[in-house]
C-alpha positions in Angstrom: 13.7 9.2 -38.8 11.1 9.2 -36.2 8.0 11.3 -36.7 7.7 14.5 -35.0 5.0 15.5 -32.9 3.2 17.7 -35.3 3.5 15.0 -37.8 1.6 12.6 -35.6 -0.9 15.1 -34.8 -1.7 15.5 -38.4 -1.5 11.3 -39.1 0.8 9.7 -41.6 0.9 6.4 -43.5 3.4 3.9 -44.1 3.3 2.9 -47.7 5.4 0.5 -50.1 5.9 1.8 -53.8 6.5 -0.3 -56.9 8.1 0.8 -60.0 10.7 1.3 -62.6 10.8 5.2 -62.4 11.2 5.5 -58.6 13.8 7.9 -58.8 11.6 9.9 -60.9 8.5 9.8 -58.4 11.2 11.0 -55.7 11.9 14.2 -57.7 8.2 14.8 -58.7 7.3 14.5 -54.6 10.0 17.0 -53.7 8.6 19.5 -56.6 5.3 19.3 -55.7 6.7 20.1 -51.7 5.2 16.6 -50.3 5.8 15.9 -46.9 7.7 12.3 -46.9 10.7 10.6 -45.1 12.1 7.6 -43.6 12.9 6.4 -47.5 14.4 2.9 -47.7 14.8 0.8 -51.3 13.8 -2.8 -50.2 14.7 -3.7 -53.7 15.4 -2.1 -56.9 12.0 -1.3 -58.0 10.4 -1.3 -54.5 10.7 1.0 -51.9 9.1 2.3 -48.4 8.6 5.6 -46.9 6.1 7.6 -44.7 4.0 10.3 -46.1 2.0 12.7 -44.4 -2.0 11.8 -44.6 -3.0 14.7 -46.5 0.0 14.6 -48.7 -1.1 10.9 -49.6 -4.3 12.1 -51.2 -2.2 13.8 -53.4 0.0 11.2 -54.3 -2.0 9.3 -57.1 -1.6 11.9 -60.2 2.2 11.3 -59.6 1.8 7.3 -59.4 0.2 7.8 -62.7 2.6 9.8 -64.6 5.7 7.6 -63.2 3.4 4.1 -63.8 4.1 3.3 -60.0 1.8 1.4 -57.5 1.4 1.8 -54.0 0.5 0.1 -50.9 -0.3 1.2 -47.2 1.5 -0.7 -44.8 0.6 1.0 -41.6 -1.4 4.1 -40.2 -0.4 6.4 -37.3 -1.4 9.4 -35.8 -3.9 11.0 -34.1 -6.7 11.0 -37.1 -6.5 7.0 -36.9 -6.7 6.8 -33.2 -9.9 8.6 -33.1 -11.4 6.3 -35.8 -10.2 3.4 -33.6 -11.7 5.0 -30.4 -15.1 5.6 -32.6 -15.2 1.8 -33.0 -14.8 1.3 -29.3 -16.8 4.5 -28.2 -18.5 2.8 -25.2 -15.1 1.1 -24.0 -13.4 4.1 -24.2 -16.3 6.4 -22.5 -16.4 3.8 -19.5 -12.6 4.6 -19.0 -13.3 8.6 -19.1 -16.2 8.4 -17.0 -14.2 6.1 -14.6 -11.5 8.8 -14.5 -14.0 11.5 -14.2 -15.8 9.7 -11.3 -12.8 9.3 -9.4 -11.7 12.9 -10.0 -15.0 13.9 -8.8 -14.9 11.5 -5.9 -11.7 12.7 -4.6 -13.0 16.6 -5.5 -15.5 16.2 -2.3 -15.2 16.7 1.2 -16.5 13.2 2.6 -15.6 13.8 6.4 -15.4 16.3 8.9 -13.1 15.3 12.0 -13.1 17.2 15.3 -9.9 16.8 17.5 -8.6 18.1 20.9 -12.0 19.1 22.5 -12.9 17.9 25.7 -15.7 20.1 27.3 -16.8 22.1 23.8 -19.6 20.0 22.4 -18.5 18.2 19.0 -21.9 19.2 17.6 -21.2 22.7 18.7 -18.3 22.7 16.8 -19.6 21.3 13.6 -22.8 23.3 13.5 -20.0 26.7 13.3 -18.0 24.9 10.8 -21.5 24.3 8.9 -22.1 27.8 9.2 -18.2 28.8 7.7 -18.9 26.6 4.9 -17.5 23.1 6.3 -19.8 19.9 6.0 -19.8 16.6 4.0 -20.4 16.7 0.3 -19.0 19.9 0.0 -16.5 20.7 -2.9 -13.1 21.1 -1.7 -12.5 24.6 -4.4 -15.3 26.3 -2.8 -13.5 26.1 0.7 -11.6 29.0 1.8 -8.2 29.1 2.8 -7.5 27.1 5.9 -6.1 29.9 7.7 -9.8 32.2 6.8 -11.8 29.2 8.2 -9.9 28.9 11.4 -10.2 32.1 12.0 -14.3 32.6 11.3 -14.4 29.3 13.7 -12.6 30.8 16.6 -14.9 33.9 16.3 -17.6 31.6 16.6 -16.3 29.7 19.3 -15.5 32.1 22.1 -14.3 29.2 24.4 -11.4 28.3 22.3 -7.7 29.6 22.7 -6.6 28.4 19.1 -8.7 26.6 16.3 -6.9 25.0 13.3 -8.1 23.6 10.0 -6.4 20.9 7.7 -7.6 19.5 4.8 -6.3 16.1 4.3 -7.5 14.3 0.9 -10.9 14.3 1.1 -11.5 14.8 5.1 -11.2 18.0 6.7 -9.8 17.8 10.4 -10.7 20.8 13.0 -8.1 20.8 15.8 -9.2 22.8 18.8 -7.7 23.9 22.0 -10.3 25.2 24.8 -9.3 28.1 26.7 -8.6 27.2 30.3 -11.1 29.2 32.8 -10.4 28.4 36.7 -13.4 26.9 38.3 -15.0 29.5 40.8 -15.0 27.8 44.4 -18.7 26.8 45.4 -19.9 29.0 48.1 -20.6 26.7 51.3 -22.8 27.3 54.3 -21.6 26.0 57.8 -21.7 22.3 58.3 -20.3 19.2 60.3 -18.4 16.3 58.8 -20.7 13.1 60.2 -20.6 9.4 59.6 -21.9 8.0 56.7 -21.9 4.5 58.1 -21.5 2.4 61.3 -17.9 2.0 61.4 -14.8 2.1 63.7 -12.3 5.5 63.5 -8.8 4.6 62.4 -7.8 8.1 61.3 -9.1 11.7 61.5 -7.7 14.9 60.4 -9.5 18.2 60.8 -8.0 20.9 58.2 -11.0 23.3 59.6 -13.2 22.6 62.4 -12.9 20.6 65.8 -12.6 16.7 65.9 -15.0 15.6 67.9 -14.0 11.5 68.2 -10.8 10.0 68.5 -9.3 6.9 66.8 -10.3 3.4 67.5 -13.8 5.0 68.7 -16.9 3.3 67.2 -19.5 5.6 65.6 -22.9 5.4 64.4 -24.3 6.5 61.2 -24.9 10.4 61.8 -22.6 11.2 64.5 -20.7 14.0 64.1 -16.9 13.4 63.5 -15.6 16.9 62.9 -17.8 19.9 64.3 -18.4 23.0 62.5 -18.8 25.0 65.9 -15.7 26.4 67.6 -15.8 28.2 71.1 -18.4 27.6 73.8 -21.8 28.6 74.4 -21.1 32.1 75.1 -18.9 32.5 72.3 -19.6 30.3 69.5 -18.8 30.6 65.9 -19.5 28.4 62.7 -17.5 27.2 60.2 -17.2 24.8 57.2 -15.4 21.9 58.7 -13.2 20.4 56.4 -11.0 17.3 56.5 -10.8 13.5 56.4 -12.0 10.5 58.7 -11.5 6.7 57.8 -13.2 3.8 59.5 -13.0 0.2 59.1 -16.9 -0.9 57.7 -18.0 -4.6 58.1 -19.6 -5.9 55.0 -21.4 -9.6 54.9 -22.1 -10.1 51.5 -23.6 -13.5 50.1 -21.1 -14.7 47.1 -22.4 -17.3 44.4 -19.8 -18.8 42.2 -20.8 -21.4 39.4 -18.7 -24.7 39.4 -18.7 -24.6 35.4 -16.9 -22.5 33.0 -18.7 -21.5 29.7 -16.5 -20.7 26.7 -16.6 -20.4 22.9 -14.8 -22.4 20.6 -14.5 -22.4 16.9 -15.8 -25.6 14.5 -13.8 -24.9 11.6 -16.7 -24.2 9.4 -17.3 -20.8 7.6 -18.8 -19.2 5.0 -17.9 -15.5 3.3 -19.4 -12.4 2.1 -18.4 -9.8 0.1 -20.2 -6.2 0.2 -18.8 -3.1 -2.2 -18.8 0.2 0.0 -19.6 3.7 -1.3 -19.3 6.1 1.2 -21.3 4.8 4.5 -23.3 2.4 2.9 -22.6 -1.5 1.7 -24.0 -3.3 -1.1 -23.8 -7.3 -0.8 -22.6 -8.8 -3.9 -21.9 -12.8 -2.8 -22.9 -14.6 0.0 -26.7 -14.5 -0.1 -29.0 -16.9 1.8 -29.7 -18.0 5.3 -26.8 -18.6 7.6 -26.7 -22.3 8.4 -25.3 -22.0 11.8 -27.3 -21.7 15.1 -24.3 -19.9 16.2 -21.8 -18.0 14.9 -19.3 -14.9 14.9 -19.1 -12.3 12.2 -15.5 -11.2 11.6 -15.4 -8.1 8.8 -12.4 -6.7 7.2 -12.8 -3.2 5.7 -10.2 -1.8 2.8 -10.5 1.3 1.5 -8.8 2.7 -2.0 -6.4 5.5 -1.8 -4.8 7.6 -4.4 -1.4 9.4 -3.0 -2.6 11.0 -0.2 -6.2 11.0 -0.9 -8.5 8.6 1.0 -11.4 7.7 -1.5 -15.1 6.8 -0.2 -14.8 3.9 -2.1 -13.9 0.1 -0.8 -14.9 -3.3 -0.1 -15.7 -5.6 3.1 -14.8 -9.3 3.3 -17.0 -10.7 5.8 -16.2 -14.3 7.2 -19.0 -15.8 9.2 -17.5 -18.4 11.4 -19.5 -21.6 13.6 -19.0 -21.6 16.9 -20.4 -23.7 19.8 -20.6 -23.5 23.6 -18.5 -25.7 25.6 -18.6 -26.3 29.6 -15.8 -27.0 31.6 -15.9 -28.4 35.2 -14.1 -25.6 38.0 -12.5 -27.0 41.0 -14.2 -25.8 44.6 -11.1 -23.9 45.4 -10.6 -22.1 42.1 -14.4 -21.2 42.2 -14.1 -19.9 46.3 -10.7 -17.9 45.1 -13.0 -16.4 41.7 -15.6 -15.7 44.2 -13.3 -13.6 46.7 -12.1 -12.2 44.1 -14.6 -10.8 42.6 -16.7 -10.0 46.0 -13.4 -7.7 47.2 -13.5 -6.3 43.7 -17.3 -5.1 43.8 -16.5 -3.7 47.6 -13.6 -1.7 46.8 -15.4 0.0 43.8 -18.2 0.8 45.6 -16.2 2.1 48.7 -13.9 4.4 46.7 -10.4 5.0 45.5 -8.9 5.4 49.1 -10.5 2.0 50.3 -8.4 -1.4 51.1 -9.7 -4.6 52.5 -8.1 -5.5 56.0 -9.5 -8.7 56.8 -11.6 -11.4 55.2 -13.2 -14.3 56.8 -15.6 -16.9 55.2 -18.5 -17.3 57.5 -20.5 -20.2 55.8 -19.7 -21.9 52.9 -21.8 -24.9 50.9 -22.1 -26.5 47.1 -25.3 -27.2 45.8 -27.2 -27.1 42.1 -23.8 -26.5 40.5 -22.9 -23.5 42.5 -20.7 -22.6 45.6 -22.4 -20.3 48.3 -20.4 -18.3 50.7 -21.4 -16.0 53.4 -18.2 -13.6 53.8 -17.3 -10.9 56.5 -15.0 -8.1 55.0 -13.5 -5.4 57.0 -12.9 -2.3 54.7 -11.2 0.5 55.7 -12.8 3.6 53.8 -13.4 7.4 54.1 -16.8 7.7 55.8 -17.3 11.5 56.0 -20.2 13.2 54.7 -21.4 16.7 54.9 -24.2 17.9 57.2 -25.5 21.6 57.3 -25.8 23.4 60.6 -29.6 24.7 61.2 -29.4 27.4 63.4 
């Protein structure tokens, strides 16, 4: 028969009893109301039983009365567990401290994250969260209900249409939906649209105002393209000229391309470093000393401990430092020329704007010296050429 829970709490011992009056001993145990169980006769004059710890100390007079002897075969229960723990108190204290530390670390807010904001500054949202009690190293049990926190944040952030607060392990996520306020159109004075560059006009469309030039007309910088003055000299009015004008603009950049390509390769030599991470701080444990490589690349791999849905601020970093060297590879002049033209074309389009396109290109002069290819190229680019000019009365 197995011991009950209360018997384990009070403690019991497994004893072996020897004597010629075992039956009398058992009867006396029953008369004295001692708690014993699981009796097994091993031989005619030898038996084994389990007896409660407090009743074991009342057993001695009965043993003398029946001329019996006893020997302890095992000790069980909570009192003996405490005795063993006292012998290893530092070990069990360390285990207890570890679990207490894990509990405390998982009960603290380690990160406050903001999602969904575009125009509203993150710092302003975090300041409002600080006033509501949401900040790093805050105890999670001190946080109010997420719905109440969301209500307080929205009252402090009038530019939001909705605010949500969600506690994810040791992180607090603040989700923002901003109010959409229509932009007020700017007040504009009467103006012309004039040429921003010397160009050949290819397209012109006047939404407001009077076109002053036609397609295939050469214009210089500052010439009026769409006039903001309507009518004649006796009956004239001014408007805000609106529309778009495109024209072909000529560029003559000098392109310089090296005839060698430099790239990085790994030699196969590597060293490792190991760091213990607590929060945002790392403690280096291995890999001390100066790095013996002139050129190298560091590849860190971070791992974080987690428990259920909690992300703990404890982890480690395995950093691999790999030796590299730089090598050069010759490039064919034709490939170098194509690379230079592509780069020059991309630079021109980035400067001219998304509505620009290259109409034609022509290499005017090319030479190779000092390990480089030099080219002078003529580009014809079709791009918007109109800019505003106020009408002065």
